[in-house]
C-alpha positions in Angstrom: 0.2 0.3 0.4 1.5 3.4 -0.8 1.7 6.6 1.1 -1.2 8.3 -0.9 -3.2 5.2 -0.9 -3.1 5.2 3.2 -3.3 8.9 3.7 -6.3 8.6 1.7 -8.2 5.7 3.8 -7.7 8.3 6.7 -9.4 10.9 4.7 -12.0 8.4 3.6 -12.2 6.9 6.9 -12.7 10.4 8.8 -15.6 12.0 6.2 -17.2 8.3 6.9 -19.7 9.6 9.0 -20.0 5.8 11.1 -16.3 6.5 11.6 -15.0 9.5 12.0 -11.9 10.6 13.6 -12.0 7.6 16.1 -11.4 5.3 13.9 -9.5 7.2 11.2 -6.6 8.0 13.7 -5.9 5.1 15.0 -6.1 3.5 11.4 -3.4 5.8 10.3 -1.2 5.0 12.9 -1.2 1.4 12.4 -0.6 2.0 8.9 2.4 3.1 9.7 1.8 7.0 9.5 3.0 9.5 11.9 0.7 10.8 14.7 1.2 14.1 13.7 0.4 13.5 10.2 -2.6 11.3 10.7 -3.7 13.9 13.1 -3.4 17.1 10.9 -5.2 15.6 7.7 -7.8 14.0 10.1 -8.6 17.5 11.1 -8.4 19.1 8.0 -10.8 16.6 6.1 -13.3 16.2 9.4 -13.7 20.2 9.2 -14.0 20.3 5.1 -16.7 17.8 5.4 -18.6 19.3 8.6 -18.0 22.7 6.5 -19.7 21.2 3.0 -22.6 19.6 5.2 -23.4 23.2 6.6 -23.5 25.0 3.4 -25.8 22.0 1.5 -28.1 22.1 4.7 -28.0 26.2 4.2 -29.2 26.2 0.9 -32.1 23.7 1.8 -33.1 25.8 4.1 -33.7 28.5 1.7 -37.0 26.3 0.0 -39.8 27.8 2.0 -41.6 24.7 2.7 -38.7 23.6 4.4 -38.0 26.8 6.4 -41.8 27.2 7.5 -41.4 23.4 8.8 -38.3 24.0 10.9 -39.5 27.3 12.5 -43.1 25.6 13.2 -41.0 22.7 14.9 -38.5 24.8 16.7 -39.7 25.9 20.3 -38.6 29.6 22.3 -36.3 27.0 24.7 -34.4 25.3 21.1 -33.7 28.6 20.1 -32.6 30.1 23.5 -30.1 26.5 23.5 -29.3 27.2 20.3 -28.3 31.5 20.7 -27.0 30.6 24.1 -23.8 28.7 25.0 -25.0 25.6 24.0 -24.2 25.5 20.4 -20.8 26.0 21.9 -21.2 23.1 24.1 -22.6 20.6 21.6 -19.9 21.3 18.8 -17.2 21.1 21.5 -18.1 18.0 23.8 -20.8 16.5 21.0 -17.9 14.8 18.3 -16.8 12.8 21.5 -20.5 11.7 22.0 -22.7 11.3 18.8 -19.8 12.8 15.9 -19.4 15.6 14.2 -21.8 14.9 11.6 -24.9 14.2 13.9 -24.0 17.9 15.5 -23.5 20.2 12.8 -27.3 17.9 11.3 -29.5 18.3 14.5 -28.3 22.0 14.7 -28.5 23.4 11.2 -31.9 21.9 11.1 -32.6 23.7 14.1 -32.0 27.2 12.1 -28.5 27.8 13.8 -26.5 30.8 12.1 -24.2 29.0 9.4 -20.6 31.4 10.4 -21.2 30.6 13.9 -21.1 26.7 13.0 -18.6 26.6 11.0 -16.3 28.4 13.4 -17.4 26.1 15.9 -16.8 23.7 13.9 -13.3 24.8 13.2 -12.7 24.8 17.0 -13.7 21.1 17.5 -11.6 20.3 14.9 -8.6 21.7 16.8 -10.0 20.0 20.2 -11.1 16.8 19.4 -8.7 15.5 16.5 -5.7 16.4 18.8 -7.5 14.1 22.0 -8.5 11.4 19.6 -5.5 11.3 19.0 -3.8 11.0 22.5 -5.6 8.5 23.1 -5.7 6.5 19.9 -3.1 4.0 21.4 -6.3 2.1 23.0 -8.0 2.4 20.1 -4.8 0.7 18.1 -5.1 -1.9 20.8 -8.6 -2.2 19.6 -7.6 -3.0 16.2 -4.9 -5.4 16.8 -7.2 -7.2 18.6 -9.7 -7.6 15.8 -6.8 -8.5 13.2 -6.6 -11.4 15.9 -9.6 -12.8 15.4 -10.6 -11.9 12.4 -6.9 -13.2 10.9 -5.7 -10.4 9.0 
C-alpha cells in the first residue's frame, strides 16, 4: 500500500459519518503514518466535510416549505439553547458522544447560524482531533485485537 493510499484511507475513514476521527486516527497510525500527519489530515478533512454539510443544509433551508416546517417545529426553548452557549458545548463536546456530522445536521436543521457553526466546527477540529490522537493507543490495541480475531 503506497503512502498516498494510506492517506486516502485516513481521509475516507474520517469523512465517513459512521467511523469518523475515532477510527481514522488509529487506522492511520496502525498503517505506519506519523501521528502528527494523521492528526492534521484527519482534522482538516473532518472540518472540510462539516463545512460542506453546513453549506448544503443552508441551501436546503432556503426552500420555503422546509424553512416553514423548521420554524414551526422549533420552540422558544430550543432557540434559546442554540443562540446561547448550547451550540458551543454541543459542537465541542458533542463529537465525543454522537459525532461531528450528527451535531452539524441537528443544529443546522434547528436553524443555527451557518457562520457560527463553521467557526465552532473549526474549534471542534482543533480540540477533538488532538484529544482523539492522544487517546489513539487505546484504539490501536482494539484494532490489533480485531486483526487477530479476523485473522488478517
